[in-house]
C-alpha positions as CSV (number, residue, x, y, z in Angstrom):
1,M,114.6,86.5,104.3
2,G,115.5,88.6,107.4
3,I,115.8,92.3,107.5
4,V,119.6,92.2,108.1
5,T,121.3,91.4,104.7
6,K,124.7,93.0,105.5
7,K,124.9,94.2,101.9
8,G,124.9,97.8,103.0
9,D,127.7,97.4,105.5
10,K,130.3,98.9,103.1
11,S,128.5,102.2,102.6
12,K,126.8,101.2,99.4
13,T,123.2,100.2,98.4
14,F,121.3,99.1,95.4
15,L,118.9,101.1,93.2
16,Y,116.0,99.8,91.3
17,G,117.6,98.2,88.2
18,G,120.6,97.0,90.0
19,A,123.0,100.0,90.1
20,R,125.1,100.1,93.3
21,V,125.7,103.6,94.7
22,Y,127.1,105.1,97.8
23,K,124.6,105.8,100.5
24,D,125.3,109.6,100.3
25,D,124.4,109.6,96.6
26,I,121.9,112.4,95.7
27,V,119.4,109.7,94.6
28,I,119.6,108.0,98.1
29,E,119.3,111.4,99.7
30,A,116.1,112.0,97.8
31,C,114.8,108.6,98.8
32,G,115.6,109.4,102.4
33,C,113.6,112.6,102.1
34,L,110.7,110.6,100.7
35,D,111.0,108.2,103.6
36,E,111.1,111.0,106.1
37,L,108.1,112.7,104.5
38,M,106.0,109.5,104.4
39,S,106.8,108.9,108.1
40,F,105.7,112.3,109.2
41,I,102.6,112.1,107.1
42,G,101.9,108.8,108.8
43,L,102.4,110.5,112.2
44,S,99.9,113.2,111.1
45,K,97.5,110.6,109.9
46,S,97.6,108.9,113.3
47,L,96.8,112.2,115.0
48,V,94.0,113.5,112.8
49,K,90.5,112.7,113.8
50,D,88.7,113.3,110.5
51,K,88.3,110.2,108.4
52,K,88.3,112.1,105.1
53,I,91.6,113.8,106.0
54,K,93.0,110.4,107.1
55,G,92.1,109.0,103.7
56,A,93.7,111.9,101.9
57,L,96.9,111.6,103.8
58,E,97.0,107.8,103.1
59,E,96.6,108.6,99.4
60,I,99.5,111.0,99.6
61,Q,101.6,108.3,101.2
62,K,100.8,106.0,98.3
63,D,101.7,108.8,95.8
64,L,105.0,109.2,97.6
65,F,105.8,105.5,97.1
66,V,105.2,106.0,93.4
67,I,107.6,109.0,93.4
68,G,110.1,106.8,95.3
69,S,109.9,104.2,92.6
70,E,110.6,106.8,89.9
71,V,113.5,108.3,91.8
72,S,115.2,105.0,92.6
73,A,114.6,103.7,89.0
74,G,116.1,106.7,87.3
75,P,115.2,107.9,83.8
76,K,116.3,104.7,82.0
77,S,114.8,102.0,84.3
78,G,111.8,104.3,85.0
79,K,110.5,103.6,81.6
80,K,109.6,100.1,82.8
81,L,107.4,101.4,85.7
82,K,103.7,100.8,85.2
83,I,102.6,103.7,87.4
84,I,104.1,107.2,87.5
85,I,102.9,110.5,88.8
86,A,100.6,112.1,86.2
87,K,98.7,115.3,85.9
88,S,95.7,113.7,87.5
89,Y,97.6,113.4,90.8
90,I,98.2,117.2,90.7
91,N,94.6,117.9,89.8
92,R,93.4,115.9,92.9
93,L,95.6,118.1,95.2
94,D,94.5,121.3,93.4
95,D,90.9,120.3,94.1
96,E,91.6,119.8,97.7
97,I,93.5,123.0,98.0
98,K,90.6,124.9,96.5
99,E,88.3,123.5,99.2
100,F,90.6,124.7,102.0
101,E,91.1,128.1,100.4
102,S,87.4,128.5,100.2
103,E,87.3,127.9,104.0
104,K,89.6,130.9,104.6
105,V,91.7,128.8,107.0
106,F,94.4,131.4,107.5
107,D,95.2,135.2,107.4
108,E,96.8,135.7,104.0
109,K,98.6,138.8,105.1
110,G,100.7,137.2,107.9
111,F,102.9,134.3,108.8
112,C,101.8,131.4,110.8
113,L,103.7,130.0,113.7
114,S,103.5,126.3,114.1
115,G,102.9,124.6,117.4
116,K,99.3,125.2,118.2
117,D,98.7,121.4,118.5
118,S,100.5,118.2,117.8
119,C,98.6,117.4,114.6
120,S,99.1,120.7,112.9
121,S,102.7,120.8,114.0
122,S,103.4,117.4,112.4
123,L,101.8,118.6,109.2
124,D,104.1,121.7,109.3
125,V,107.1,119.4,109.7
126,S,105.8,117.4,106.8
127,R,105.5,120.6,104.7
128,A,109.1,121.5,105.5
129,I,110.3,118.1,104.5
130,A,108.3,118.3,101.3
131,R,110.2,121.5,100.5
132,K,113.5,119.7,101.2
133,L,112.4,116.9,98.9
134,E,111.5,119.3,96.2
135,R,115.1,120.8,96.4
136,R,116.5,117.3,96.1
137,L,114.3,116.5,93.1
138,V,115.4,119.7,91.4
139,T,119.0,118.6,91.8
140,L,118.2,115.2,90.3
141,K,116.5,116.9,87.4
142,R,119.4,119.3,86.8
143,K,121.8,116.3,86.8
144,K,119.4,114.4,84.4
145,L,118.7,111.7,86.9
146,F,115.0,112.4,87.2
147,N,112.7,113.7,84.5
148,N,109.0,113.6,85.7
149,E,108.0,117.2,85.7
150,N,104.6,116.2,87.1
151,A,106.2,114.7,90.2
152,L,108.1,118.0,90.8
153,V,104.8,120.0,90.5
154,Y,103.1,117.4,92.7
155,I,105.6,117.9,95.5
156,N,105.4,121.7,95.2
157,R,101.7,121.5,95.4
158,L,101.9,119.0,98.3
159,S,103.7,121.5,100.5
160,D,101.0,124.1,99.8
161,Y,98.3,121.5,100.6
162,L,100.1,120.5,103.9
163,F,100.3,124.1,104.9
164,L,96.6,124.6,104.4
165,L,95.7,121.4,106.0
166,A,97.6,122.4,109.1
167,R,95.8,125.7,109.3
168,F,92.5,123.9,108.8
169,I,93.3,121.5,111.7
170,E,94.1,124.5,113.9
171,M,90.9,126.3,112.9
172,K,88.8,123.2,113.8
């Protein structure tokens, strides 16, 4: 099967479970934010030199695929998913955040301007997209189209992690 199916030519697309929605649907918008975030994290991964950080960014990309499955499935079809974002995903990020905080990677009293180098800048773009994704997930939750509170917390925590990681990269 080729990449061109022509099924989306009339401004609609399919969700997991078979529902057909317009491409400007809030669910599709959230999936687009996820795609954008995964892509920028991939860019960051390609720029970072540290193997441990590369591995952490790849794990985050995998986590975002899980969230994408949950978003596109919706609350009803989502019950069929074998993997969802659980508290353990948040705990992993919390542990990594504690490590960066112990390094004192930024001045807690001031704002940080991005742009010191390409790697930290790509992480800052990723952080901004994570915040946008969080807003989209909140909209889905309010409309009862998404109900995994752990995924919302994960994305909130992810933006903090990306901020600290960018400062860590700049420090090194």
